[in-house]
VOGU-3710 file (C-alpha; in Angstrom, 3 decimals, decimal comma):
1> fffththvss> 131,215/94,554/69,873  128,413/94,623/67,322  130,791/93,682/64,503  132,007/90,646/66,451  128,459/89,636/67,290  127,368/89,875/63,640  130,370/87,882/62,446  129,954/85,110/64,988  126,220/84,881/64,413  126,693/84,786/60,657
11> sigtkiiahp> 129,334/82,049/60,783  127,335/80,000/63,234  124,252/80,357/61,092  126,202/78,952/58,142  127,337/75,979/60,187  123,825/75,239/61,349  122,560/75,179/57,778  125,430/72,874/56,758  124,937/70,555/59,745  121,355/70,997/60,973
21> fddtynhttn> 121,393/67,874/63,152  124,851/68,255/64,667  124,568/68,778/68,471  128,015/70,449/68,584  126,869/73,420/66,523  123,551/73,753/68,361  125,438/73,833/71,656  127,775/76,533/70,312  124,790/78,621/69,195  123,150/78,448/72,628
31> adahtltlll> 126,399/79,395/74,376  126,913/82,446/72,160  123,322/83,555/72,653  123,708/83,245/76,429  126,949/85,282/76,346  125,323/87,981/74,241  122,401/88,210/76,661  124,762/88,648/79,620  126,743/91,352/77,798  123,602/93,281/76,941
41> lhtyiytyty> 122,330/92,946/80,517  125,634/94,207/81,971  125,709/97,135/79,534  122,152/98,097/80,490  122,899/97,920/84,225  126,137/99,930/84,013  124,608/102,612/81,781  121,623/103,304/84,005  123,658/102,984/87,232  126,070/105,732/86,146
51> myiyigiyiy> 123,247/107,863/84,819  121,406/107,812/88,138  124,649/108,471/90,030  125,198/111,629/87,947  121,596/112,691/88,474  122,003/112,186/92,230  125,173/114,293/92,276  123,412/117,053/90,330  120,418/117,115/92,691  122,726/117,112/95,728
61> lvvvldqkif> 124,756/120,044/94,418  121,638/122,031/93,610  120,153/121,451/97,076  123,397/122,308/98,899  124,023/125,428/96,784  120,467/126,722/97,143  120,524/126,099/100,901  123,825/127,976/101,262  122,486/130,990/99,388  119,238/130,897/101,375
71> ddlrrrrrrr> 121,063/130,735/104,723  123,269/133,687/103,749  120,249/135,701/102,678  118,431/134,870/105,924  121,385/136,041/108,038  121,571/139,294/106,103  117,846/139,889/106,518  118,090/139,220/110,256  120,725/141,951/110,556  118,567/144,239/108,445
81> sitkatlndd> 115,542/143,709/110,723  117,595/144,841/113,721  118,709/148,087/112,113  115,493/148,774/110,225  113,713/149,929/113,380  115,995/152,958/113,501  115,337/153,978/109,901  112,429/156,290/109,193  113,286/157,599/105,768  111,870/155,547/102,852
91> teeeeeeesa> 115,013/155,986/100,775  117,203/154,714/103,568  114,956/151,667/103,960  115,296/150,858/100,260  119,073/151,146/100,460  119,119/148,891/103,516  116,905/146,371/101,726  119,280/146,267/98,789  122,380/145,999/100,956  120,846/142,934/102,608
101> lpeairytdd> 120,901/141,081/99,295  123,842/138,973/98,080  126,401/140,848/95,997  125,120/139,325/92,748  121,591/140,670/93,284  120,959/144,326/92,525  118,055/146,515/91,479  118,219/148,425/88,208  118,193/152,224/88,071  114,393/152,544/88,204
111> reffenvels> 114,307/150,016/91,071  111,279/148,264/89,598  113,382/145,389/88,302  116,302/143,464/89,739  118,761/140,864/88,530  120,459/137,878/90,108  123,387/137,213/87,798  124,176/133,943/89,559  120,839/132,508/88,479  119,918/134,346/85,288
121> pflrprgspv> 121,012/137,123/82,916  117,407/138,346/82,719  115,611/140,868/84,907  112,792/140,040/87,317  110,123/142,547/88,408  109,867/143,728/92,007  107,851/141,228/94,014  109,559/138,190/92,507  111,302/135,755/94,890  114,995/136,608/94,950
131> lasttdptvw> 116,208/133,035/94,423  113,519/131,974/91,940  114,219/131,359/88,258  112,526/133,374/85,530  110,220/130,412/84,826  108,966/130,292/88,421  105,130/130,698/88,629  105,404/133,666/91,014  107,933/135,414/88,753  105,699/134,747/85,751
141> kcmqkvlreg> 102,724/136,324/87,508  104,798/139,453/88,173  105,830/139,499/84,517  102,203/139,257/83,444  101,386/142,319/85,514  104,221/144,293/83,871  103,051/143,259/80,396  99,463/144,276/81,211  100,485/147,619/82,693  102,616/148,257/79,589
151> dveqimpkra> 99,598/147,561/77,318  101,551/145,051/75,266  99,203/144,135/72,427  98,614/140,502/71,531  97,803/140,020/67,857  97,026/137,092/65,586  99,240/136,237/62,580  96,836/137,878/60,139  97,159/141,225/61,929  100,916/140,721/62,264
161> kflidnegwt> 101,301/140,226/58,510  99,344/143,399/57,817  101,593/145,419/60,150  104,723/143,934/58,548  103,575/144,662/55,009  102,060/148,105/55,587  103,354/149,786/58,755  107,024/148,837/58,992  106,904/146,358/61,875  109,578/143,627/62,042
171> lvdvrpqvdw> 108,851/140,013/62,937  111,357/138,601/65,455  111,711/134,869/66,120  113,029/134,302/69,674  113,530/130,527/69,322  116,991/128,886/69,254  118,813/129,504/65,991  118,705/125,837/64,973  114,902/126,005/65,006  114,916/129,265/63,029
181> ctkhafpskn> 117,151/127,668/60,381  114,818/124,667/60,111  111,661/126,741/59,609  110,604/130,307/60,360  107,904/132,799/59,455  109,008/134,746/56,400  110,278/137,405/56,641  111,641/137,340/60,213  114,871/137,912/62,095  116,247/135,609/64,775
191> cqyfvplrvt> 117,212/136,868/68,251  117,408/133,908/70,629  115,885/134,188/74,089  116,916/130,609/74,856  119,852/128,737/73,317  120,629/124,996/73,290  122,238/123,941/76,559  125,997/123,488/76,392  127,511/120,966/78,787  130,444/122,789/80,374
201> dvmsfgkqal> 130,385/121,674/84,013  128,823/119,218/86,442  125,660/121,287/86,835  124,959/121,533/83,116  125,826/117,851/82,676  123,352/116,910/85,400  120,652/119,072/83,833  121,262/117,476/80,461  121,238/113,937/81,893  118,050/114,622/83,841
211> slaifpermq> 116,312/115,938/80,722  117,257/112,848/78,732  116,171/110,562/81,559  112,728/112,190/81,689  112,375/112,781/77,937  114,465/110,084/76,163  112,880/111,017/72,822  114,966/114,221/72,880  118,036/112,156/71,999  116,733/112,238/68,422
221> eayanvsene> 116,309/116,042/68,421  118,777/118,856/67,813  119,108/119,580/71,544  117,871/118,090/74,817  117,492/121,267/76,894  117,980/125,019/76,714  119,609/127,757/78,766  118,962/131,497/78,929  120,820/133,486/76,295  122,889/136,170/77,996
231> nfideiveeg> 123,434/137,777/74,575  119,726/138,256/73,810  119,839/142,075/74,069  123,124/142,164/72,142  121,492/140,224/69,305  118,587/142,704/69,261  121,079/145,578/68,962  123,245/143,832/66,348  120,182/143,263/64,163  119,445/147,015/64,339
241> lwgekvilyd> 116,163/146,432/66,173  116,675/148,413/69,377  113,863/150,961/69,675  112,260/149,741/66,448  108,732/148,318/66,143  108,957/144,548/66,705  106,510/141,644/66,833  107,837/138,727/68,885  106,869/135,118/68,274  107,854/131,501/69,008
251> dvggvigeek> 106,299/128,112/68,221  102,941/128,469/69,985  102,588/132,112/71,092  101,197/132,052/74,636  98,755/134,311/76,493  99,403/137,171/78,933  96,183/136,585/80,871  93,740/138,887/82,634  94,478/140,608/85,945  90,842/140,257/87,052
261> mnfsdgvqtp> 91,372/136,482/86,925  94,657/136,816/88,818  96,368/135,931/85,519  95,359/132,279/85,931  94,363/132,150/82,253  97,863/133,098/81,100  100,288/130,760/79,332  104,015/131,446/79,720  106,159/131,195/76,577  109,637/132,415/75,542
271> slmaahelia> 108,170/135,163/73,320  106,227/136,693/76,244  109,274/136,426/78,503  111,318/138,133/75,784  108,731/140,926/75,604  109,082/141,431/79,361  112,878/141,541/79,103  112,754/144,247/76,444  110,367/146,354/78,533  112,477/145,878/81,674
281> rgfgsenvkh> 115,549/147,047/79,756  113,788/150,225/78,624  112,890/149,196/75,075  109,445/150,852/75,246  106,254/148,817/75,457  104,650/150,844/72,650  107,188/149,298/70,268  106,516/145,686/71,297  103,715/143,436/70,130  103,259/139,719/70,672
291> maaglewwde> 102,055/137,282/68,010  99,653/134,906/69,744  99,337/131,374/68,315  102,902/131,632/67,003  104,526/129,896/64,065  102,091/126,991/64,065  99,121/129,251/63,281  101,144/131,349/60,800  102,105/128,240/58,822  99,352/125,665/59,300
301> iedydvgsae> 96,226/127,845/59,608  96,989/131,005/57,618  99,362/129,208/55,239  101,665/132,230/55,069  105,200/132,023/53,701  107,860/130,214/55,715  111,596/130,086/55,165  114,612/128,017/56,089  118,336/128,653/56,191  121,542/126,627/56,089
311> qmptgm> 123,877/129,412/57,163  123,873/131,537/60,303  121,596/134,596/60,132  123,351/137,971/59,925  124,501/139,269/63,301  124,432/135,915/65,110
//
């Protein structure tokens, strides 16, 4: 289409120069310009019509699916409320509570964390809404409480560099691998908490289309959206980091927040969510620190070494 348009325009332009006062060529030029305008208008209309149709389908599927899960959960809880009156033992009540949940939702061994594998590969602390994502504000507040109770230390890049150089701590970048390859704090290893979203079905296609509709500038970036990396713990293990002393970071760092302020001063980031996941999986909070201010402060303020990579990091 663009080749044809360029050719026609070029040839017409030549004719106009050769015969500047010939009405035949001026008429031809106006007709071609009008046709081009109509083609561009039709292309614009069709593109955005289909895009909004796909977005509508995605929203419809999400609403229907969530409502179905919610209705099933409500029916199970109604049955539980009938039988709960006959249960006096605390252990039996906990078992009844768990049996009322959908099959995909189960508490871990210590019963302080649970997972909903249909929504996320990551654990949520007790008190989180069952059907909420890990980025939900209520889930985040529960995570903040776990991080505070575990005394997870937040440190600035200067302190992080001292621990790396003198006390054997390892810097771990939890950003998508493509970002790590572009630029990372040196030295650091990459274990992705989020990965670029892969379009594999209608739901992921709708999520991708919605992201591009809201943030069209992402079309120029390496990826438009991310999804939770179900292999995050595997990558930690493959890098030989399980149980070791690690400092987690991402682009900007984030803040856990203070419990006395109801955690309202906290800022949720992938590195803090990754710290929670390690603790929930039994990593040991004494072996986890969080680098506040992130890569931006490390590079732009402290001017510490940064690296890049063309090949995949070891263990990815």
